[in-house]
C-alpha positions in Angstrom: 127.7 50.8 150.3 128.7 51.1 147.2 132.2 53.7 147.3 131.6 57.1 145.3 135.4 57.2 142.6 138.2 58.9 144.4 138.9 63.0 142.7 141.4 63.5 141.3 142.2 67.3 142.6 141.4 69.2 145.1 139.2 71.9 145.7 138.9 72.9 150.2 138.6 77.1 148.9 136.6 77.4 145.7 132.8 78.4 147.1 130.1 76.3 146.7 127.3 76.9 144.6 123.4 76.0 145.0 121.8 76.5 141.5 120.2 73.3 141.2 116.7 74.0 143.3 117.0 71.9 145.7 119.3 70.6 148.3 119.8 67.5 147.8 120.9 68.3 144.1 123.6 71.1 145.4 124.8 68.1 147.3 125.5 66.2 144.0 126.9 69.5 142.9 130.1 69.8 145.0 132.4 68.2 142.8 132.5 68.2 139.1 131.9 65.2 137.3 133.6 65.0 134.3 134.4 62.4 131.5 137.9 62.0 133.0 136.9 61.2 136.6 135.7 64.1 139.4 137.6 66.8 139.3 137.4 70.1 141.9 136.7 68.4 144.8 134.9 71.1 147.3 133.7 68.9 150.1 136.8 67.7 151.7 136.5 67.0 155.1 133.6 67.4 158.0 134.2 71.1 158.1 133.5 71.9 154.9 130.3 69.6 155.2 128.6 71.6 157.6 129.3 74.9 156.1 127.8 74.1 152.6 125.1 72.9 154.9 124.8 76.4 156.3 124.6 77.9 152.6 122.3 75.8 151.5 120.0 76.1 154.4 120.3 73.0 156.5 122.2 74.3 159.4 122.6 77.8 161.0 125.4 79.4 161.9 124.5 78.8 165.7 124.1 74.7 164.8 127.4 74.6 162.5 129.7 75.7 165.0 128.1 73.5 167.5 128.9 70.2 165.3 132.5 71.5 164.2 133.0 71.8 167.7 131.3 68.0 168.1 133.8 66.9 165.9 136.9 68.4 167.2 136.2 66.0 170.4 135.3 62.9 167.7 137.7 63.4 165.5 136.7 59.3 163.8 132.8 60.6 164.5 133.5 63.3 161.9 135.2 61.3 159.5 132.2 58.6 159.3 130.2 61.1 158.9 132.3 62.4 156.2 132.2 59.7 154.5 128.7 59.0 155.0 128.2 62.7 153.5 130.3 61.1 150.2 128.8 57.6 149.9 125.2 59.4 150.0 126.4 61.8 147.4 127.5 58.7 145.3 123.4 57.5 145.5 121.9 60.2 145.2 124.2 60.7 141.8 122.6 57.8 140.2 119.2 58.3 141.1 118.8 61.5 139.9 120.9 61.3 136.5 119.1 58.0 135.8 116.0 59.8 136.4 117.4 62.8 134.1 118.1 60.6 131.3 115.0 58.4 131.9 116.1 55.0 133.0 114.3 53.3 135.5 115.5 53.6 139.1 113.1 50.7 140.8 116.5 48.1 141.1 118.6 50.3 141.6 121.0 49.3 144.4 120.9 53.2 145.0 117.9 53.2 146.0 117.6 51.0 148.9 120.5 53.0 150.2 118.5 55.8 149.8 116.0 54.2 151.8 117.8 52.7 154.3 119.0 56.4 155.1 115.6 57.8 154.8 115.2 55.1 157.4 117.3 56.0 159.2 117.4 59.6 159.5 113.1 59.6 159.7 113.8 57.9 163.0 115.1 61.2 164.4 112.1 63.2 163.6 110.1 64.3 166.2 107.1 67.0 166.7 108.8 69.0 169.4 106.8 72.6 170.5 107.0 75.8 168.4 109.5 78.3 169.3 107.4 81.7 171.3 107.4 84.2 169.2 107.4 83.4 165.8 104.7 84.5 163.2 104.2 80.7 162.0 100.7 79.2 163.3 100.7 76.0 165.1 101.2 74.6 168.4 103.9 72.3 167.2 106.9 72.1 164.7 108.7 69.3 163.1 112.4 69.1 164.6 115.2 66.8 164.8 115.7 65.1 167.5 119.5 65.4 169.3 120.0 67.8 166.3 123.3 69.5 168.6 124.9 66.1 169.6 124.8 63.9 166.3 127.0 64.9 163.9 125.2 62.6 161.3 122.4 65.4 161.7 124.2 67.3 158.8 122.8 65.0 156.2 119.3 64.2 158.0 117.6 67.3 156.6 118.9 66.5 152.8 118.1 63.0 153.2 114.7 63.8 153.4 115.1 66.8 150.8 116.1 64.0 148.2 112.9 61.7 149.4 110.7 64.5 148.7 112.2 65.4 145.5 112.0 62.0 144.4 108.2 61.5 145.0 107.1 64.7 144.1 106.2 65.8 140.0 109.2 67.6 140.1 111.3 64.4 140.1 110.1 64.7 135.9 112.4 68.4 136.2 115.8 66.8 137.0 118.3 67.6 134.5 122.1 66.9 133.2 124.1 70.0 132.5 124.3 70.2 128.8 128.7 71.1 129.4 131.2 69.0 128.1 133.1 68.8 130.8 130.2 69.5 133.9 128.0 66.3 135.0 125.9 69.1 137.6 122.0 68.6 138.0 119.8 70.6 138.4 115.4 71.0 138.4 114.0 72.8 134.8 111.9 75.3 136.2 112.0 77.5 132.8 108.9 78.3 131.6 109.1 76.0 128.2 111.5 73.4 129.9 114.1 73.7 127.5 117.1 75.2 130.2 120.6 73.4 129.2 123.1 74.8 131.5 123.5 74.6 135.1 124.2 78.2 135.1 124.1 80.2 131.9 127.5 82.3 132.2 129.5 79.1 132.9 128.6 75.9 131.4 126.7 78.0 128.3 129.1 80.4 127.8 132.2 78.1 127.5 130.1 75.7 125.1 129.1 78.7 123.3 132.9 80.2 122.6 133.5 75.4 122.0 131.1 75.9 119.0 132.7 79.3 117.7 136.3 77.9 117.8 134.8 74.9 115.9 133.1 76.9 113.2 136.1 79.2 113.1 138.4 75.9 112.4 135.7 74.3 110.1 136.3 78.1 108.1 140.2 77.4 107.7 
């Protein structure tokens, strides 16, 4: 399994942001991919991983609490699940960046790794009776087997989301932020397909300020 670069700085108190349009890309955006290396690592341990998953809608609060309690009982398993999350993030980063820059992915080792993760995750998927009292139709619903017991359950819906995205038409809309020191990714759902920034109020503003500074320097 390819290893992710070691982060230069940790940021366990920085809030997670969900601006990509897909949870699998939001996972990639839990660190800043700068030219000098990984900066502001927000995904610092298993606890933070479950907090991120709750914010991304991949776990509910009850599931997150249960997994954190299990992690306290089994710290080695929690550490392994966390390391798997970091590896998955790196694999997804390789695939999404290649697609964003029109490079082929069919021979990428990251694709083989993601397929292995998909095989493992989807082996836990089953049809279960739908909870009563809901407004949804149908008798059965998709459910994850042993979701409250397996610490790596936190990654299963993310892996599934990545597979669904990569097999959809929206894969061609994956973009990398134009910010000089960012590296975040997103799905460009703008009407004209010309979105340039992960967050206009952050990277867009920084770039405009940089351009103004360059023009002032050139005018001196």
